[in-house]
C-alpha positions in Angstrom: 12.4 9.9 5.3 15.4 10.3 3.9 16.0 9.6 -0.1 16.6 6.3 -1.0 19.4 5.2 -2.4 19.0 4.0 -6.2 21.5 1.4 -5.4 19.6 0.5 -2.4 18.3 -3.5 -2.4 14.9 -3.9 -1.9 13.9 -5.1 1.5 10.1 -5.8 1.3 7.9 -6.5 4.3 4.1 -8.1 3.8 1.7 -8.3 6.6 -1.4 -10.7 5.7 -4.2 -9.4 7.6 -6.7 -12.1 8.4 -9.5 -9.1 9.4 -10.3 -11.3 12.3 -11.5 -14.0 10.6 -13.0 -13.0 7.5 -10.1 -13.9 5.5 -8.6 -16.4 7.2 -12.3 -18.2 6.9 -11.2 -18.7 3.2 -7.7 -18.3 2.8 -5.6 -20.3 4.9 -3.0 -17.1 5.8 -0.1 -19.8 6.6 -0.1 -21.3 3.2 -0.4 -18.0 1.4 2.7 -16.7 3.6 4.5 -20.0 3.1 3.9 -19.5 -0.7 4.8 -15.8 -0.9 8.6 -17.2 0.8 9.9 -17.2 -2.3 9.5 -14.1 -3.7 12.4 -11.7 -4.8 13.2 -8.7 -2.3 11.1 -9.9 0.1 12.8 -9.5 3.8 9.7 -10.6 6.3 6.5 -11.8 5.8 3.5 -12.1 8.8 0.2 -12.2 9.1 -2.2 -11.3 12.1 -5.4 -10.7 13.3 -5.8 -7.2 13.0 -2.6 -5.6 11.8 -4.9 -2.1 11.8 -5.2 -2.3 15.6 -2.6 0.0 17.6 -0.4 -3.4 18.9 -0.7 -4.2 15.2 0.7 -1.4 14.0 3.6 -1.1 16.6 4.2 -4.5 15.4 4.5 -3.2 12.0 6.7 0.0 13.1 8.8 -2.8 15.0 9.4 -5.3 11.9 10.1 -2.0 9.9 13.4 -1.5 12.4 14.0 -5.0 13.0 14.3 -6.3 9.6 15.6 -3.2 8.3 12.3 -2.4 5.8 12.4 -0.2 3.2 8.7 -1.1 1.5 5.5 -2.2 2.9 2.9 -4.1 1.2 -0.1 -5.1 3.3 -3.0 -7.4 2.2 -5.8 -7.4 3.5 -9.0 -5.2 2.9 -9.8 -2.3 0.2 -7.1 0.5 0.5 -10.5 3.1 1.1 -10.9 1.9 4.7 -7.3 1.5 5.7 -4.7 3.5 3.7 -4.7 6.6 6.0 -4.2 4.3 8.8 -1.1 2.7 7.6 0.6 5.7 5.4 0.2 7.3 8.9 2.0 4.0 10.7 4.5 4.0 7.4 5.9 7.4 8.1 5.6 6.9 11.8 8.3 3.8 10.9 10.9 6.3 9.3 9.4 5.1 5.4 8.1 7.1 3.1 4.3 6.7 2.6 4.8 6.6 -1.4 6.6 3.3 -0.2 3.3 1.2 1.0 1.3 -1.1 -1.1 -2.2 -1.9 -0.1 -3.4 -5.0 -1.9 -7.2 -6.2 -1.2 -7.5 -10.1 -0.7 -10.7 -9.8 0.8 -12.8 -8.1 -0.9 -11.2 -9.2 -4.4 -10.7 -13.1 -3.3 -12.1 -14.2 -0.1 -15.4 -12.5 -0.7 -15.9 -13.4 -4.3 -14.8 -17.2 -4.4 -16.2 -20.1 -3.2 -13.8 -22.4 -3.8 -10.4 -22.0 -1.3 -7.8 -23.0 -3.8 -9.3 -20.4 -6.4 -8.9 -17.9 -3.6 -5.5 -18.5 -2.4 -4.2 -18.8 -5.9 -5.8 -15.2 -6.5 -4.6 -13.8 -3.7 -0.9 -14.8 -4.1 -1.5 -14.0 -7.8 -2.6 -9.7 -6.4 0.1 -9.7 -3.7 2.7 -10.8 -6.5 1.8 -8.2 -8.8 2.1 -5.4 -5.8 5.4 -6.5 -5.1 6.2 -6.1 -8.4 5.1 -2.7 -8.3 6.9 -1.9 -5.2 10.2 -3.3 -6.6 10.5 -0.3 -8.8 9.0 2.3 -7.1 10.8 5.1 -6.3 10.1 8.1 -3.8 7.8 10.7 -5.0 10.6 13.8 -5.6 9.0 17.0 -4.4 8.4 19.3 -7.3 7.7 23.3 -7.5 7.8 26.0 -10.0 6.5 29.7 -9.5 3.7 30.6 -10.1 2.6 33.0 -12.8 -0.4 35.3 -12.3 -1.8 35.6 -15.4 -4.9 34.3 -16.6 -6.9 33.9 -20.1 -10.3 33.7 -19.9 -12.4 32.2 -23.5 -15.8 32.7 -24.0 -18.5 35.4 -24.2 -21.0 33.7 -21.8 -22.4 35.2 -18.6 -20.0 32.6 -17.1 -16.9 33.7 -18.7 -17.6 37.7 -18.5 -18.1 37.0 -14.4 -15.2 35.2 -14.2 -13.3 37.6 -16.0 -14.3 40.5 -13.6 -13.7 38.4 -10.7 -9.8 37.8 -11.7 
C-alpha cells in the first residue's frame, strides 16, 4: 500500500453487482456497462451476480493485478452492508481502502423506480458521480501529534465537579 504518485494516471475498476437478480431484474447491467465504458480513467468494467462471494472477491483481486487498477468502484447494494468486506478485499489486493467507492444502485435506483429506463439513467448518474469522486481522491496521509496531558473543566455543577476530581 505504498503512497500513490500524484502523477500516476487513474486506473479505475468498476464492478457492477447484479445482486443475484435483484438489481439485474430491473436494470440491464450489460447496457449499464456499455454506457460506462467511455468514462475517463476507467480501465476495467465487469458485472457479475455476487461480487461479495469468495469467488467474486478473488476475481476482484485478480482484476486489480491484471489491469493495474489503482481505484475501485463497486456499484451494488448499500455500503453499510458490504463496505467492511470490500475494504478488506481492496486492502488484500494491495490498494488503499480509501480508494474504494461503493455506489448504491440497488436501493437508490433498482428498488425505487418502476421504469427500467429511469433506473438505468439514475444508476449511470450515480456511478459517474462515484467515478468523479475517485478521480480526485488520494491516499489518506497518517497524522500524529503529541498528547498534552492537561484539561480544563468548565462548570460548577455536580458533573463538572465529579470529572474534575477524577482527572
